[in-house]
C-alpha positions in Angstrom: 15.0 -99.7 54.6 18.3 -97.5 55.6 19.2 -96.3 52.0 16.0 -94.5 51.6 16.5 -93.0 55.1 20.1 -92.0 54.1 18.8 -90.4 50.7 15.7 -88.9 52.2 17.2 -87.6 55.5 18.0 -83.3 55.6 21.3 -84.3 57.8 24.6 -84.6 56.0 25.3 -88.4 55.8 28.2 -90.1 54.7 29.9 -93.7 54.8 33.5 -93.9 55.2 35.5 -96.8 54.5 37.7 -97.6 57.6 40.9 -98.3 57.1 41.2 -96.1 53.8 39.2 -93.4 54.8 37.7 -93.3 51.6 34.0 -91.7 51.2 32.1 -94.8 49.6 28.7 -92.9 49.5 27.0 -89.5 50.1 23.6 -88.5 50.6 22.2 -85.6 48.3 22.4 -83.3 51.5 26.4 -83.9 51.6 26.4 -83.3 48.0 25.0 -80.3 48.7 26.9 -79.0 51.4 30.0 -80.1 50.5 29.3 -78.3 46.6 30.7 -81.6 44.8 29.4 -83.6 42.0 28.9 -87.0 44.2 31.4 -89.2 41.7 34.0 -86.5 42.7 33.3 -86.7 46.4 33.1 -90.5 46.5 36.5 -90.6 44.9 37.5 -88.4 47.8 38.9 -89.3 51.4 38.0 -87.7 54.1 41.4 -86.5 54.7 41.1 -84.5 51.6 38.0 -82.7 53.3 38.9 -82.4 56.8 41.6 -79.7 57.9 43.0 -81.7 60.5 46.1 -83.7 60.2 45.4 -87.2 58.7 46.9 -88.8 61.8 44.6 -87.2 63.8 41.3 -88.1 61.5 42.6 -91.7 60.9 42.9 -92.0 65.2 39.5 -91.1 65.6 38.8 -92.9 63.0 40.1 -96.0 64.4 37.8 -94.9 67.6 34.6 -95.0 66.4 35.1 -98.3 65.0 36.4 -99.2 68.8 33.5 -97.5 69.7 35.3 -95.8 72.5 34.4 -92.4 71.2 31.7 -91.3 68.5 31.3 -87.8 68.8 33.6 -85.3 67.1 33.7 -82.0 66.2 36.5 -81.2 62.7 37.1 -78.1 60.6 35.8 -79.2 57.2 37.1 -77.5 53.2 33.9 -77.5 50.8 34.6 -77.3 47.3 34.9 -73.4 47.1 37.2 -73.0 49.9 34.9 -72.0 52.5 36.0 -73.5 55.8 32.6 -74.8 58.0 32.6 -76.8 61.5 30.9 -79.9 61.3 29.6 -81.7 64.4 30.0 -85.3 63.4 28.6 -88.8 64.8 30.0 -92.1 63.8 29.3 -95.4 64.3 31.0 -98.9 63.0 27.6 -101.0 60.5 27.9 -104.0 58.4 27.5 -102.7 55.0 26.7 -105.0 52.0 28.8 -107.4 53.6 31.7 -104.6 55.1 32.4 -103.1 58.3 32.3 -99.4 57.5 31.6 -96.3 59.3 28.1 -94.6 59.4 28.4 -90.6 59.9 26.1 -88.2 60.7 27.3 -84.7 60.1 25.9 -81.3 61.2 26.7 -78.2 60.3 27.2 -75.7 64.0 29.4 -73.1 62.0 26.7 -70.1 63.0 26.5 -71.7 66.4 30.2 -71.5 67.2 30.5 -68.3 65.6 27.8 -67.4 67.9 29.3 -69.2 71.0 32.5 -67.0 70.4 31.0 -63.9 69.9 29.4 -64.4 73.3 32.3 -65.5 74.9 34.6 -62.5 73.2 31.9 -60.4 74.8 32.2 -61.4 77.8 36.1 -61.1 77.8 35.3 -57.6 76.6 33.0 -56.8 79.5 35.2 -57.7 82.0 38.5 -56.3 80.4 35.7 -53.1 80.9 35.1 -53.5 84.2 38.6 -53.8 85.1 40.0 -50.7 83.3 36.7 -48.8 85.2 37.7 -50.6 88.7 41.7 -49.1 87.8 40.2 -45.7 86.5 38.1 -45.7 90.2 40.6 -46.5 91.9 43.8 -44.1 90.7 40.8 -41.2 90.8 39.8 -42.2 94.5 43.3 -43.1 95.8 46.3 -42.4 93.9 44.9 -38.4 92.4 42.9 -37.7 96.3 46.2 -37.9 98.1 48.8 -35.7 96.3 46.6 -33.4 96.2 45.5 -33.7 100.1 49.2 -33.5 100.3 49.7 -30.1 98.5 46.5 -28.7 100.8 48.5 -30.0 104.0 51.8 -28.5 102.4 49.7 -25.2 101.2 48.7 -24.8 104.4 52.2 -25.1 106.5 53.9 -22.9 103.6 51.3 -20.2 105.0 52.1 -20.6 108.8 55.7 -20.6 108.1 55.3 -17.7 105.9 53.7 -15.8 108.3 56.5 -16.5 110.8 58.6 -15.7 108.5 60.5 -18.7 108.1 62.2 -18.4 104.7 64.5 -21.8 105.1 61.5 -24.0 105.6 58.9 -21.7 103.2 61.5 -22.8 100.6 61.6 -26.9 101.5 57.8 -26.5 101.7 57.4 -24.8 98.4 60.0 -27.6 96.5 58.1 -30.1 98.4 54.7 -28.7 96.8 56.5 -28.2 93.3 57.2 -31.9 93.5 54.0 -33.1 94.1 52.5 -31.1 91.5 54.7 -32.5 89.0 53.5 -36.0 89.9 49.9 -35.1 89.9 50.3 -33.7 86.8 51.7 -36.5 85.0 49.1 -38.8 86.6 46.5 -36.7 85.3 47.8 -36.7 81.7 48.3 -40.3 81.9 44.5 -40.7 82.9 43.4 -38.7 80.0 45.2 -40.1 77.9 44.6 -43.7 79.1 40.5 -42.5 79.0 40.7 -41.1 75.3 42.1 -44.3 74.1 39.5 -46.7 75.7 37.0 -44.7 74.4 38.6 -44.3 71.2 38.7 -40.6 70.8 43.0 -40.5 69.8 43.0 -40.6 66.0 45.8 -43.1 65.1 47.2 -41.3 61.9 50.8 -42.7 62.2 53.1 -40.6 60.1 57.2 -40.6 58.9 58.9 -39.2 61.9 62.6 -38.4 62.8 63.3 -40.0 66.2 66.4 -37.7 67.5 64.0 -34.5 68.0 61.3 -36.2 69.6 63.5 -37.5 72.2 65.6 -34.7 72.5 62.1 -33.1 72.9 61.1 -35.6 75.9 64.6 -35.2 77.8 63.7 -30.8 77.5 60.6 -31.5 79.3 62.3 -34.2 81.5 65.5 -32.2 82.6 64.8 -30.3 85.3 63.4 -33.4 87.0 66.4 -35.4 85.8 68.4 -32.8 87.2 67.0 -32.6 90.9 68.5 -36.0 91.3 71.7 -35.5 89.0 70.9 -38.1 86.3 72.2 -37.4 83.2 70.0 -38.0 80.0 71.7 -39.4 76.8 70.7 -40.5 73.3 72.4 -42.9 71.4 72.2 -43.7 67.5 74.8 -44.6 64.5 72.5 -42.9 61.9 69.5 -40.5 62.0 66.2 -43.4 62.5 63.0 -42.7 60.9 59.9 -44.7 62.5 56.2 -44.4 61.3 54.5 -43.2 64.2 51.6 -41.7 65.5 53.9 -38.7 67.0 51.3 -37.8 70.4 51.7 -41.8 71.3 55.4 -41.7 70.6 55.7 -39.2 72.9 53.9 -40.5 75.5 55.6 -43.8 75.0 59.2 -42.0 75.7 58.3 -39.9 77.8 56.5 -42.5 80.4 59.6 -44.6 79.8 62.0 -42.0 80.3 60.0 -40.6 83.7 60.0 -44.3 84.9 63.5 -44.9 84.5 64.4 -41.5 86.9 61.8 -42.8 89.1 63.8 -45.7 89.7 67.6 -43.8 89.4 69.3 -42.5 91.8 71.9 -39.7 92.4 74.3 -39.2 89.4 72.4 -41.9 87.8 72.5 -42.8 83.9 69.5 -43.4 81.7 70.1 -44.1 77.8 68.1 -44.0 75.2 69.3 -46.4 72.1 67.8 -46.7 68.8 69.1 -49.5 66.3 66.8 -50.9 62.9 66.3 -54.4 62.3 64.6 -55.9 59.8 61.5 -53.6 59.0 61.1 -52.1 62.6 63.1 -50.3 64.5 63.7 -51.2 68.6 64.2 -48.4 70.7 65.8 -49.2 74.3 65.7 -47.0 77.6 67.9 -48.2 80.3 68.9 -47.2 83.6 71.7 -48.3 85.7 69.3 -48.0 89.0 67.8 -50.2 91.3 66.4 -53.2 88.9 62.5 -54.5 89.0 62.2 -58.4 90.6 61.3 -60.8 88.4 57.7 -61.7 90.4 56.8 -57.6 89.4 58.3 -57.6 86.2 55.5 -60.1 84.9 52.4 -58.2 86.2 53.7 -54.5 84.9 51.7 -54.5 81.8 48.3 -56.3 83.5 45.8 -53.9 83.6 44.0 -55.7 86.7 47.1 -55.7 88.6 48.1 -52.9 91.6 51.8 -52.4 91.1 53.1 -49.1 92.5 56.6 -49.2 93.9 57.9 -46.3 95.3 61.0 -44.5 93.7 65.0 -43.8 94.9 63.6 -40.8 96.9 60.0 -41.8 97.8 57.7 -41.0 94.3 54.9 -42.3 94.2 53.2 -43.7 90.7 49.4 -45.4 90.1 51.5 -48.1 87.2 49.1 -46.6 84.4 52.1 -45.4 82.5 53.7 -48.6 81.7 50.3 -49.9 80.5 49.3 -47.1 78.2 52.6 -47.4 77.0 52.0 -51.1 75.8 48.9 -50.3 74.3 50.5 -47.8 72.0 53.3 -49.6 71.3 50.5 -52.8 70.3 48.7 -50.0 68.2 51.6 -49.3 66.0 52.1 -53.5 65.6 55.1 -53.5 68.1 56.1 -55.4 71.0 57.2 -54.4 74.6 58.7 -56.0 76.8 61.6 -55.4 79.9 65.1 -56.5 81.2 65.5 -55.9 84.5 68.3 -57.0 87.4 67.9 -56.0 90.7 70.5 -54.0 91.5 72.0 -53.4 88.5 69.2 -51.8 86.7 66.9 -51.9 83.5 66.0 -51.9 80.0 62.4 -51.3 78.6 62.6 -52.2 75.0 59.9 -51.7 72.4 59.6 -51.9 68.6 57.8 -49.4 66.0 57.9 -49.8 62.4 60.1 -48.2 59.7 58.3 -45.8 57.2 56.6 -47.1 54.7 58.2 -46.9 51.2 56.7 -45.1 48.2 
């Protein structure tokens, strides 16, 4: 009766030697599933088709014999090299006077893929919701506040102009200019991020000389740096090239250098260094500013975190710039990280690939 059931059942069935793991017998469903001839399959050990370590398989076999556990999920390799996930139910039985394992296996690969797809979808939806919430938060608070500030300052400017208070007019005009620049940076970041999230930014990397791009960003940020008497320096031993998308690279550098200016005090220094290492270029934006606390450092690149630290002259920010930097760096296959000590400054480092060889 057992033999008939074994031969006719649609489920994959194997008889396995407890001590050696040798496959003693396999039913037609098993032969069809694994893709081996019966004689070949029955000359193999279960370890030969199981993708886990021999020690782990042996342990699970021992547990099944002791009836401590009889339900397992294993990746099995078929004759054609395909990996399938199987759910195994094993029990010790007496067979021809020997104590062996009787295993019934079910191919659950498609079910596992469906479960993983569902988990991935839930994760993606959660990230979308976090992104949406972050955008609304920035628009409702970080973007609204500077506009209110500009409106208030412009009203004061009008009053002081009428009163011919030239000194106060100059002070207010400077504050309006500073607030406008901060708001413009935030708008640029919002637009970059929105375009990135909706797939509107084309990723078409090309070979680029690094020096002219760094100097272009210096020119853009020179006024902000000069207002705090901060020097911007670029150091490199050779004229390095990178393989990158130009607008993304400019966005990364603009955000990192702006961030360094924000957290560096008067008469400070910001250094940009580029070094070739193996198959990538490591770029460092370092400052001698106020540094970053350890608990804050680990949260800077997370979308769901609301990390907004005030600069050395009360500059405001949304924290969005660093998130964009990480997204763009990762898009290039690189990584970005921070080295910082409170009171001694910070170094933001990221990697980009070398140009591809023809």
